[in-house]
C-alpha positions as CSV (number, residue, x, y, z in Angstrom):
1,M,73.7,41.0,-35.2
2,D,72.4,39.1,-38.3
3,L,69.8,36.6,-37.1
4,R,70.7,34.4,-40.0
5,Y,74.0,33.7,-38.3
6,V,72.1,32.6,-35.2
7,R,70.0,30.2,-37.2
8,Y,73.2,28.8,-38.8
9,A,74.7,28.2,-35.4
10,M,71.6,26.4,-34.3
11,A,71.7,24.2,-37.4
12,I,75.4,23.4,-36.7
13,A,74.6,22.4,-33.1
14,R,71.8,20.1,-34.3
15,A,73.9,18.5,-37.0
16,G,77.1,18.2,-35.0
17,S,79.1,18.8,-38.2
18,L,79.7,21.7,-40.5
19,R,79.4,19.5,-43.5
20,R,76.0,18.1,-42.5
21,A,74.7,21.5,-41.5
22,A,75.8,23.0,-44.8
23,T,74.0,20.3,-46.6
24,A,70.8,20.8,-44.6
25,L,71.0,24.6,-45.2
26,H,71.8,24.3,-48.9
27,I,74.9,26.5,-48.7
28,A,78.6,25.8,-49.3
29,Q,80.6,24.6,-46.3
30,P,83.3,27.2,-46.6
31,T,80.6,29.9,-46.6
32,L,79.1,28.4,-43.4
33,S,82.5,28.2,-41.7
34,E,83.1,31.9,-42.6
35,Q,79.8,33.0,-41.2
36,L,80.3,31.0,-38.0
37,R,83.7,32.7,-37.5
38,A,82.1,36.1,-38.1
39,L,79.5,35.3,-35.4
40,E,82.1,34.1,-32.9
41,K,84.2,37.3,-33.6
42,E,81.2,39.5,-33.0
43,I,80.3,37.8,-29.7
44,G,83.9,37.5,-28.6
45,V,83.8,33.8,-27.6
46,E,84.3,30.5,-29.3
47,L,80.9,28.7,-29.7
48,F,82.1,25.4,-30.9
49,S,85.2,23.2,-30.4
50,R,86.4,21.6,-33.6
51,S,87.8,18.2,-34.1
52,S,88.3,15.6,-36.8
53,S,85.0,13.9,-35.8
54,G,82.9,17.1,-36.0
55,V,82.0,20.1,-33.8
56,R,80.7,20.4,-30.2
57,L,79.2,23.3,-28.4
58,T,81.5,24.9,-25.8
59,E,80.1,25.9,-22.5
60,A,79.8,29.5,-23.8
61,G,78.1,28.1,-26.9
62,E,75.5,26.3,-24.9
63,A,74.8,29.4,-22.8
64,F,74.5,31.6,-25.9
65,L,72.2,29.3,-27.9
66,A,69.9,28.7,-24.9
67,Q,69.2,32.4,-24.8
68,A,69.4,33.0,-28.5
69,T,66.7,30.4,-29.2
70,V,64.3,32.1,-26.9
71,A,65.1,35.5,-28.5
72,L,64.7,34.1,-32.0
73,D,61.3,32.5,-31.2
74,A,60.1,35.9,-29.8
75,Y,61.3,37.7,-32.8
76,E,59.5,35.3,-35.2
77,R,56.3,35.6,-33.2
78,A,56.6,39.4,-33.3
79,V,57.1,39.3,-37.1
80,A,54.1,37.1,-37.6
81,A,51.9,39.3,-35.4
82,A,53.0,42.4,-37.3
83,R,52.3,40.8,-40.7
84,G,48.9,39.6,-39.5
85,T,47.8,43.1,-38.4
86,G,45.0,44.4,-40.5
87,R,45.0,41.2,-42.7
88,T,41.7,39.3,-43.0
89,A,41.8,35.6,-44.1
90,R,39.5,34.7,-47.1
91,L,37.3,31.7,-46.9
92,G,35.9,30.4,-50.2
93,V,32.4,29.0,-50.0
94,A,30.7,27.0,-52.7
95,D,27.1,27.6,-53.7
96,G,24.7,25.8,-51.3
97,L,27.0,25.6,-48.3
98,A,26.1,28.8,-46.5
99,D,24.8,26.8,-43.5
100,V,28.1,25.0,-43.1
101,A,30.0,28.3,-43.4
102,A,27.8,29.8,-40.7
103,R,28.7,26.9,-38.3
104,L,32.4,27.3,-39.1
105,L,32.3,31.1,-38.5
106,A,30.5,30.6,-35.2
107,Q,33.7,28.9,-34.0
108,L,35.8,31.8,-35.3
109,Q,34.3,34.9,-33.6
110,N,37.7,36.4,-32.8
111,V,39.3,35.5,-36.2
112,P,38.6,38.1,-39.0
113,M,37.3,36.2,-42.0
114,R,36.0,37.4,-45.3
115,I,33.6,35.1,-47.3
116,A,34.4,34.7,-51.0
117,P,31.7,32.9,-53.0
118,M,33.4,30.6,-55.5
119,S,33.1,27.1,-56.9
120,T,35.1,24.2,-55.5
121,A,37.3,24.2,-58.6
122,E,38.1,27.9,-58.3
123,Q,38.9,27.3,-54.6
124,L,41.4,24.6,-55.4
125,V,43.3,26.8,-57.8
126,S,43.3,29.8,-55.5
127,I,44.3,27.8,-52.4
128,A,47.1,26.2,-54.4
129,D,48.6,29.5,-55.5
130,G,48.1,31.1,-52.1
131,T,45.5,33.8,-53.0
132,L,42.9,32.0,-50.8
133,Q,43.7,30.5,-47.4
134,A,40.9,28.0,-47.1
135,G,37.5,27.0,-48.5
136,L,34.3,25.0,-48.1
137,G,33.3,23.0,-51.2
138,Y,32.1,19.7,-52.5
139,A,34.3,16.6,-52.4
140,P,36.7,16.9,-55.4
141,G,38.0,14.0,-57.4
142,S,41.6,15.1,-56.9
143,L,43.6,17.7,-55.1
144,P,46.5,20.0,-56.3
145,R,49.8,19.5,-54.6
146,G,49.9,21.3,-51.2
147,V,46.1,21.4,-50.7
148,A,44.6,19.4,-47.9
149,R,41.0,18.4,-47.4
150,M,38.8,17.4,-44.5
151,L,35.3,15.9,-44.7
152,V,33.1,18.1,-42.5
153,H,29.7,16.8,-43.2
154,R,27.7,14.2,-45.2
155,F,24.2,15.2,-46.2
156,P,21.8,12.3,-46.9
157,V,19.9,12.9,-50.1
158,R,16.3,13.9,-49.8
159,A,13.7,15.0,-52.4
160,L,12.6,18.6,-51.9
161,L,9.0,19.0,-52.9
162,P,6.1,21.4,-52.3
163,R,4.0,20.2,-49.3
164,D,0.9,20.1,-51.5
165,H,2.6,17.9,-54.1
166,P,0.8,14.5,-54.5
167,L,4.1,12.7,-53.6
168,A,4.9,14.8,-50.6
169,G,2.7,12.8,-48.2
170,Q,4.6,9.6,-48.5
171,E,7.1,8.5,-45.8
172,A,9.7,7.7,-48.5
173,L,9.9,7.9,-52.3
174,S,11.6,5.6,-54.7
175,L,13.5,6.8,-57.7
176,A,10.8,5.3,-59.9
177,D,8.2,7.5,-58.1
178,L,10.4,10.6,-59.0
179,A,11.5,9.6,-62.5
180,G,8.4,11.1,-64.2
181,E,8.6,14.4,-62.3
182,P,10.8,17.4,-63.5
183,L,14.1,17.4,-61.7
184,I,15.6,20.8,-61.1
185,M,19.4,21.1,-60.7
186,P,21.7,24.1,-60.3
187,E,24.2,25.1,-62.9
188,S,26.7,25.8,-60.0
189,D,29.1,23.1,-58.8
190,A,26.5,21.7,-56.5
191,V,25.4,19.9,-59.6
192,A,28.5,17.7,-59.3
193,G,26.6,15.8,-56.6
194,A,23.4,15.8,-58.7
195,R,25.2,14.0,-61.5
196,R,25.5,11.0,-59.1
197,F,21.7,11.2,-58.6
198,L,21.3,10.8,-62.4
199,E,23.6,7.8,-62.2
200,G,21.3,6.3,-59.6
201,F,18.4,6.5,-61.9
202,V,20.4,4.9,-64.7
203,R,21.5,2.0,-62.5
204,H,17.8,1.2,-61.9
205,R,17.1,1.5,-65.7
206,L,15.2,4.7,-65.1
207,H,15.2,7.8,-67.3
208,P,14.7,10.9,-65.1
209,R,12.8,13.8,-66.6
210,L,15.0,16.9,-66.4
211,G,13.3,20.1,-65.5
212,P,14.6,23.7,-65.9
213,A,18.1,24.4,-64.8
214,A,18.7,27.0,-62.1
215,A,21.6,29.4,-61.9
216,T,22.2,29.0,-58.2
217,H,21.3,26.7,-55.3
218,D,18.9,29.3,-53.8
219,L,17.2,29.7,-57.2
220,V,16.5,25.9,-57.1
221,I,14.6,26.3,-53.9
222,D,12.6,29.2,-55.4
223,M,11.7,27.1,-58.5
224,V,10.6,24.2,-56.4
225,G,8.4,26.5,-54.4
226,A,7.0,27.9,-57.7
227,G,5.9,24.3,-58.6
228,A,8.5,23.9,-61.4
229,G,9.6,20.4,-60.2
230,Y,11.5,18.8,-57.3
231,S,15.2,18.7,-56.4
232,L,17.7,16.3,-54.9
233,C,20.7,18.7,-54.5
234,V,19.2,20.8,-51.7
235,H,20.3,19.4,-48.3
236,E,18.3,19.6,-45.1
237,G,20.6,22.1,-43.5
238,S,19.4,24.7,-46.1
239,A,16.8,27.3,-45.2
240,V,13.6,26.5,-47.1
241,P,10.1,28.0,-46.9
242,D,7.5,26.2,-44.8
243,A,5.6,25.4,-48.0
244,L,8.4,22.9,-49.0
245,T,9.3,19.6,-47.4
246,F,12.0,17.0,-47.6
247,V,11.1,13.3,-48.3
248,P,13.6,10.5,-47.9
249,I,14.6,8.3,-50.8
250,K,14.1,4.5,-50.5
251,E,17.2,3.6,-52.6
252,E,20.7,4.0,-51.4
253,V,22.0,7.2,-53.0
254,P,25.6,8.5,-52.3
255,P,25.4,11.5,-49.9
256,L,26.4,15.0,-50.6
257,E,29.9,15.6,-49.1
258,A,31.0,19.0,-47.9
259,V,34.8,19.3,-47.4
260,F,37.0,21.9,-45.8
261,L,40.0,22.7,-48.0
262,W,43.2,24.6,-47.0
263,N,46.8,25.3,-48.0
264,R,49.2,23.2,-45.9
265,Q,51.7,26.1,-45.8
266,A,49.2,28.7,-44.8
267,D,48.9,29.9,-41.2
268,V,45.2,28.9,-40.7
269,H,45.6,26.6,-37.6
270,E,42.6,28.2,-35.9
271,V,40.4,27.8,-38.9
272,V,41.5,24.1,-39.3
273,S,40.6,23.6,-35.6
274,A,37.2,25.1,-36.1
275,A,36.6,22.9,-39.2
276,R,37.5,19.8,-37.0
277,H,34.9,21.0,-34.5
278,V,32.3,21.3,-37.2
279,A,33.2,17.8,-38.5
280,R,33.0,16.3,-35.0
281,S,29.7,18.0,-34.2
282,G,28.1,16.7,-37.4
């Protein structure tokens, strides 16, 4: 039996009309009528009674569809299980969000996941075309069609300094305190948040002194440790050496926002649930 015919019969039962069912299925009504007759011939009973007002399930039709629905659901679950065998979902992770990824993966111990380091922009493209199932990145300005986002964490901005730096002993630092110090920023997309820090200086009519750029978030930490300057893009969830310390900023600076991104059509329900748990736990 062609399972497509069973799906057609279910659509007809829901619509109560061959015409409405054909419209919903995007097929011609004569074609649908022909396939319904073929199904009834194969089963040997009439599934629907026809009238000028539409169609209604016969007693035999009700009995058939009740069991066929269960069988169809079981078949679709079996197909999904077979297709999922040996397949590992890919999770894109932006530079600087390894700690958030670790928290997410801790909720997915029974779900095979492969980490794919990539920028937020690359994640958006790959999720939209289906080559990536989900990702962790920084809050994007816009989303491609079919891609969903969930805020999982806001990181307050802190200055990362060596503990022996003259400014490190203060309870909080103003942007004016920092403006004369070399600011180290990554070349990765973690710098998207850092641009907002520069805007904060400008709003207070300050001109920050830009230090050397670092290729990655981890290299920023190494360069701060080497005394090359301070950073604002490293968040407190990051692993940093004991020789470094975070100091709060007096002014209100927009936080770094980590977001979970996924394809609305992808079968990633468990990963989405895990991301919600991470968001709730803060």
